[in-house]
N, C-alpha and C positions, 0 to 999 in steps of 0.2 A: 464118421463124425467123431470128434474128440470125446473121449469118455468123460472128461472134466465138464464139458458143455452139457452132455447128456445128464450127468448127475446134478448139475446146477438147475437145469430146467425141471427135472423131476422133484428136486428139493423145493423149488419155488411153488410148484403145483401142490405138493404135499402140505406145505405151509399154508397155502390158500385154503385147502380143505379143512385143515385143523383149525384155522382161524374162524372159518364159517361155523364150524361145530361149537367152538368156544363161545362165539357170539350168540348162537341159538340157546345154549345152556344158560348164559348170562340173562338173555331176554326172558327165558322161562322163569328163572329164579327171581327176577325183578317184576314178574307179572306183566311184562310188556306184551308177551304173547301167552296164550293159555294152551299148553300142549302136554299131554301125558308123557311120562317117562318112556313108556312103551312106544308111543309115536315118535318121540325124540330119537330113540334108537333106530327106528325105521328111516327117519329123515337123515340121520348120520350115515346110514348105509347108502342111501340115495346120493348124498353128497360125495362120499368116497368113490362110488361107481362113476359119477359124473366127472370127477377129477381124473380118474383112470382113463375114461373114454376120451377126455380132452387131450390127455397126453398121447394116447394111441393115435387119435384121428388128427390132431393138430400139429404134431411134431414135425411132420413133413414140411410144413410151412416155415417152421423155425430153421430146419436144416437148409432149406432153399435160400432163406434170407442170409444165413451165415455164409454159405458158399458164394452167393452173389456179392456180398460185402468183401469177402476175401479176394474174389476175382477183380472187383473194382479197385481195391487197394493195390493189387499186383500191377494192374494196368497203370494206375496213377504213379506208382513207384518207377515203373519203366519209363514213363513220360518225363518224370523229374530227372532221371539219370540221363536221358537223351538230351535234355536242354542244357545240362551241365557241360557236355562235351564241346 
């Protein structure tokens, strides 16, 4: 699979994990949730692990969808060329 696609998917998941962490920190500082800094670090580690697991376990589905889309586009392109003749 394309390195560019791989990097994009990883960047998206990394961004998601970072966004969750920032939102948790914000909620803690605004007293929306009551969590100690020590527990917040633990939650951050859990989020990072979950994101990594999602990438490892879920990327096959992304690869399959990309390959299927490319295959469908190729078939569609061939059909369009055949109709022009």
